[in-house]
N, C-alpha and C positions, 0 to 999 in steps of 0.2 A: 594628716599625713603621717605615715610611720617614719621614724628616723632611719637614715641609711645605716648600713653596717659599719662599725668603726674598725673591725679587724677581719682577717681572713676567715677565722673560725666563725664569727658571727654571721658572715655571708654563706659560707659553704655548708655550715651545720645548723643554719637557722631556719625559720619557717618558710622563707622563699628561696631555699637551696637550689631548686631546679632552675629557676630563672637566673640566679646569680651564677651558677656553674656554667649555664649556656653562655652568659655574657663573658665569663672568664675565657671559655674555650675560643670564643670568637675573636678576643683581644689577642691571645696568643697565636692563633692561626694568621691573623692580620700582621703580626710582628715578624712572623717567620717568612710570610709572603714577601715583605718588604725588605728582607735581609737586614734587619735592624741590628743584629748582633752576630757574633760567632763565638763558639766555645774557645777559651784560651787558658793557658796556664799563667798565673799572675807573676809578672817578672820580679826579680829581686828588688826590694826597696820601694815597691809601689803598693797602693792601698786600693782595695775594691770598695767602691762606695755601696751603701746599702740600697735595697729596692723595697717596694711596698706596693700594695694593691690599694686603689681608691675605688669605692663603690658609690654609684650615683644613680637615683631614680630620676629620669628625665621627664619633664612636663612641657606641655605646649604653652603658648603665651596666654591661652585662656584657662589654664589650670588643669587641663585633661592629661591623662596619663599618655606618655610617648614610649618609653622603653627602659629596660634596665641596662646600665652602662657600667662596665668594669674597665679599668685602665692600670697598666703597669707603669709605675713612675719611679725615676731615680731620685734618691734623697739628696737633692742638690745642696742641702744646707751644709754638707760635708766637703764641698768642693772648695779648692784654694785658688784665689785670684792670682793670675799670672802663671799658674801651673795647669789648672783644669779649665780654666776660661779666662777670657780678657774682658771684653765688653759684653753687657747683657741687656742694655736697654732696647725695647722694641716699641715703635709707636703703633697706636691703634686709633682708629677714627674717632673723632670727637662726637659727642651726642648732638651738639648744635649742628655739626656738619651733616649727620644723619636727618636731622629735621629739615635742613636746608635743601638736602637732595629730594626729599618728599614734596617740599613746597614747589621745587622746580618742576617736578614730574607732573604736579597738579595743574600748574600754570601752562606748561608746554604739551601736555597730553602725552608724555612720554610713557613707554612700557616700563614697568618695575619688576624685576624678577630677583630671586634669591639663589644663592648656590653654596653649599657647605662642602668644603674639601675634607674628605675623609682621612683621619689619622694624618693631619697636615704636617706635623713636625717631622715624621718619618721620611718625608722626601727631601729633607735638607741634609746634606753630608755634614758630618761633624768635623769641627776644626782642631780637635785635641785628642790625645790618645787617653781614654777613659775606660776603666774596668769597673764592672758592677757584679754584685752578688746575685745569684740566680733567684727569681722571685718564687715564692711558695707555689706549689702546684705544678711547677715547670721542671721536669727532670727527663730530658732527652738521653738517648744512649750515649754513654761515654762521658756523662757530665760530672761523674763522681770526681771531687777534688778540683773541679775547673771553676772558672769565673767566665763571665760574659765580656768580651771586648765590644763596646758599643761603636757601630759604624755610622749610624745616622743620628740626627737629633732625636732625643727622647723626652717625653713629658717629664717635667721635674728638673731637668738640667738648666742651669741658670742662662745659658746662652741659646737654648733651642728656639724661643720666640724670635729672638734677633735673626737667627740663621734662616728660619723659614721665611720671614718677612724679606729678607734679601733674596731668597730663591724665587718667591712669587713676583717681587718686583723686577727681577731680571727677565722673567718671561714676558711680563706686561710691557716693559720699556724697550725690550729688544725684539722679539719676534712680533709682539703685539702692536709695536708702534705708538704706545701711550706716552704721555708726559705726566709728571707728578705735579699736583697743585702745590704752589708756593705757600698757600694758606694752610693747607692740611695735606701732609706728606702721604696719607692713607686714601687720598682721593685721586684716582688716575682718569686722565682725560684723553679721548681719541678724537681726532679731526680728520675729515676727508681732505681730498686735494684742494678743494676750494676754501679750506680753513674752517668749514663748518663742524660743529661738535657732533659726532655720532654716537658716542658712548660717554658715560660717566660711571665709574666703578668705585665704590666705597668698600674698603677692606678692614675688617676687624679680626686679626689673626686668620682663622680658616673660613670665616663668614664673609660672603661677598654680596653687596647690594648693587645690582646692575641696572642702569637706565639706558634705554635706546629708543630711537624713533620708530623703528620698523622690526617685524619679526625676523626679517633676513639678518639684520644687524645684531639682533640678540642671539640668533642661532650661530652666527660667525664667533661671537665671543665665547660662547659655551664650547664650541669646538676648540678653540685656542686653549681653554682652560683644560679641557679634556685631553689634550696632546701631552700634558705632563702629569696631570693629577687625576685621580679617581674622586669623583664628588657626587653628592646628592643634589639633583636638581629640584629646586623647591617651587619652580614655576612661578606664576604671578604671586608676588610676595604677600603672604599673610601674617608672618611673623619674622622679626629680625632682632636678635640680641635680647630676647624677652619681651619686645614690644609687639603688641597685636596691631597689625596694619589692615585696614579695610579700605575699599575703594567703591565709589558710586558707579552705577551702570554707565554713565556718560564719561566716566574717568576724571571729572573735573573737581571732584571732592575726595580728599584722602583723610582717614582719621588714623590717630596713633594713640594708644593707650596701653596700660598695663593691668589688665583685669585679673590676671593669675596672682601676681604680687599683691594687689589691693585685698583680694579676698583672703589671701594667706595672712597678711597683717591683721586684718579684722578678726580672723578666727583665732589666731594665735593669742591675742591680747583681749578676746572675749567681748568684742564690741560689734559683732555682726548684726545684733538686733538692738543696738544702742539708739537711743533718742537722737536724731540729728541735730547738730548745731549749724547755725546759719553762717558762720565763718570760723576759721581755725583758731583765732584768739579772741578774748573778750575785748571789747573796745575799752581803751585806756589801761588795760593791764600792763604792769611793769615786772619783768623778771630780772631779779638783782642778785649779785653776789651775797648779800646780806641775808637771802633766803636759803643758802646752803647750810647744812648741818654743821655744827661746831663741837657738840658733845659726843664722846664716844658712844653713848646710847643711841643717839639720833643717826649717827653714821652707820652703826650696826643694823639699825632698823631699815635703812635704805639699801643695804647690800642685797636683800632678797628682792628688791624691786628691779625689773628688767628694763630700766630707763635707757641704758646705753644701746642695747639691742633694738628697742622699739624706735629710738630716734634715729639710729643708723639706717634702718629699713625705710622709715618715712623720708629721710634725707635723700636716699636713692631714688624714691618715687618722685620727690619734688624736683630733682635735677633731670629727670627724664621727660615726663609728660604732664606734670602738675605744677605750673608756675604759681598756682594760687596757694600752694603750700610753702613757697620759698621763704617769706618773711617769718613765718612761724618757726620753721625749721632752722633758719639763721639764728634766732633767739635761743631756741632749745638746745642746739649743739654747742653752746658756750659753757654748758654746765656739765659736760659728760664726766669729768673727773669726780665731781662731788655734788651731784643733784640733790635737791630737797624735795620735800613733799609737795610744796607749791609748784615746782617744775614738773613733777610727775602729774599733778592734776592738769596742768597746761597741756602736757603731752596727750593725756586722755581725752582732752577737748578736741585736739586735732583728730583723734580716732573718731570721735562723734561726728565731726564735720565730713570725714572721709566716709563714714557709713551712709551719709546722706548724698554722697556725690560719687559712689563706687563705680558708676558707669561713665564718669567724666573723663575726657581725655582732650587731645589737641585735634582740631578740625582745620584742614588747609582747604581754602576755597580758591581753586585756580582762576576763577572768574575776576578775583580781585588783583591779579597780576603780581609782579615781582618788584614793584617799588619799594625800596627800603623805607620803613616807618621806624623812627627811633625816638625813644622817650627817656629822659633823665630827670631824676628827682632825689631829694634827700630829706631826712627829717633832722631835727636839732636834738643833741644830746641834752641830757638834764643832770648836771654834776651832783654827785652824792658822795658823802664822806666815805672813804674805804672801798669805793666801787668805780675803778677806772673806766670800765665798760660803759657805764651810765652816762659819762660825759662824752663819749664819742658818738657821732651821728652815724646813720645807716645810709649807704648808698643804694639806690633803686634804678635798675635799668631794664627796659624792655625793647627788643628789636623785633619787628615783625616782617613777614613776607606772605604773600597769598592770605592776607587777613588773618594771620596766626603768629603767635610768638615763636620765634626760632631760637632766640637767645635771651637770657634774662639773668638778673643779678640782685641779691638782696645780701648786702655784706657790710659789717661794721668797718668804718673808716679807721685808718691806722693811728691817728692822733686826734685829740680833742681840738675842735675849732674855736675861734674867737667869736664867730658870727654866723648867722643863717646864711649870708652870702658866700662865706667860706666853704661851708659844707656843700652847698649847691655847686660851687665851682670845682671842688675835688671830685664830686660825682660826675660832673661833665667830662672831666678828664678821663675817667675810667670808661665812661659810655662811649667817648670818642675813639678810644683804642679799639674797643669792640666793633664799633661801626666801620672803622677803616679796615679792620681784619675781614669783616663781613664782605665788604666791597671786593677785596682781593679774591675771596672765594668765589663771588659771582662772576668776576672778570674771568678767572681761571675756567669757569664752567660755561663761559660764552653767553651769559644771560643778564649781564648787568645792563640796566636800562636807564640809568641816571643821566642827567644833563651836565655833569661835572661835579658840582658841590653835593656834599652829603648833608642832609638836614637832621638836626637834633632839636626836638621840641623840649622846652624848658620853661618852668614857670616862675623863675626869679629874675626879674629884670636887671637887677644890679650884677648878678652873675654874668648875664648876658653882655652887659655893658663892659665889664672888666675883660671878657673874652674877646672882645671886638675893638675896644677903644682904650689905648694905653694911658689916656688921661684920667680915667676913672680907676684910681688905685688907693684911695685913702684907707679903705678897710682890709685891703689885701697887699699892702706894700711889703709885708713880712713873708709872703708866700715863697716856697721853695722854687729853686730855678726850674726843677723838672716839670712844675705845673705850668710854667710859661710856654710850653710846647703847644698848648691848646691855642693861645693867641696866634703863635705863628701859623698854625693850621687854618685859622680863620682868616688871617691876612693873606695867605697864598691861594685862598679859594677852595682848598680841600673840604673844609667844613663850613656849613651855614647854620648858625643857631637862631631859632625862631622861638617867639613868646608862645606859650601854651596856657590858657587859664587852668588853675588848680583843679576846677570841676571836671575837666576832661583830660587830666594828666593820668595816662595809663600806668605810669610807673609808681603811682601814689601808693598803691596797695603793696608794693615791695618794701616800703619803709616803715610801716606802722599798721596796727589794725584799724579798719575803717570804723567810723562812728555809727554806722548802721549796716545790718546784714545785707539789706537791698542794695546799698552802694557797692559793698564788696562783690556780690554776685554779679552786678552789672559790669564792674571793672573786670572780673574774670571772664565773663562771656565776651567783652570786647577785645580780649587778648587771644581769643580762640578757644577757651576752655569750655566745653559744652558736652552734653550727653551725646556720646558717639553712636547711640542706638538710633538716633533720629536723623 
């Protein structure tokens, strides 16, 4: 792919000038149609913030060309808090919430559509008096010596995302009669007079993922959205937030993958035709601080290696649709500041594994139902002089719905542990928090099917005993008070922790490389990571 233009001149006077000029004119026409600004004389004592153009070639989830997009943005980095803006945080739907919605759709046979609100920020009125310099290429009559007073939210302003989110939420909660999920404020739930859920809507800024049981309900929601916003109707969803989403003919199987990003990574780092590896990391491999360069010569040699960019992209892939990459990326991301050659070779092994599994993604099987399946595991740290990370264990978590992972974790524990029992117990606490959150989400969506207690599978008998029996405390009598929360939740019936043999512990590959490639691949398939073409 060609890089996008960095400046106005690169776009308008470059090789794709015609396409970029058309995109520019479309953007300006849209801004004027929405009454985004008005010409004004800059009041004494006020400053006009700068404006700039952003140029982006848009691609579909499968990597195919979509369109050229130009956008006028305000240089919000010059805004002053308390004068030009107050709050700026705006929530977006969690990736695990998107996966959960797809699992629900597969299990319940619900329709899944998408809708993209066009130039969404422009629908939200601005809450501050802000002036901006005219963007290049925009010179309407009478504009000489003038600035633009911004009337609506504009891309680049710090508060724009928050203001639009409030505008959309006001429509859904008011006229639409929706309620927000307590688990994820970007999921909106609509119920009928009998209390049955008719709609589930996930919102990521201007992108909407819409679930309904009938075409009539789907049409009603789109009419509601169209009553305030101009939007692009994506119909039955095929892509959302860069995820490629496909559905079987009977509607009971849904796949979620990132083929465009996968191919982009492989091409950029020259591994498209690499010999595939059977798992992302070599069995028994240790990545340590002692492998980081220390001499000026070695550090200079690593400056030309694109380690940070490569790991960052792989990390995004691992948090979206590839839990099989999670443990490897958890390790590699610890060396972003000062990677060594050993770390770079380990990153290239992940690329080799990706080359052999480029068509893999998540497969939700609705026939498997919506019973929560949760697994917790931890490995033991190996203390090494001068390397604090090596002494800390890794927590592994897998939570499944519809036969597929919807939430996972591979994370270094905060402190070194004194025993394997302690590492497993700390991991259990983290898994329990995720499981309780997931139950809240399913309850909000009206699909929770549990009998009361939430079950977590664990392969350490002593950790289970400490979580359920206060008399078993010899090894863990020093534990922090916050970890005692888990025992309270097992005693009040919220959680039930059951023993699971290590051989069938699905969170095992979240904590370390497997001893064999076959074992790793079986583990990945068991959590729903499979070839999405079949």
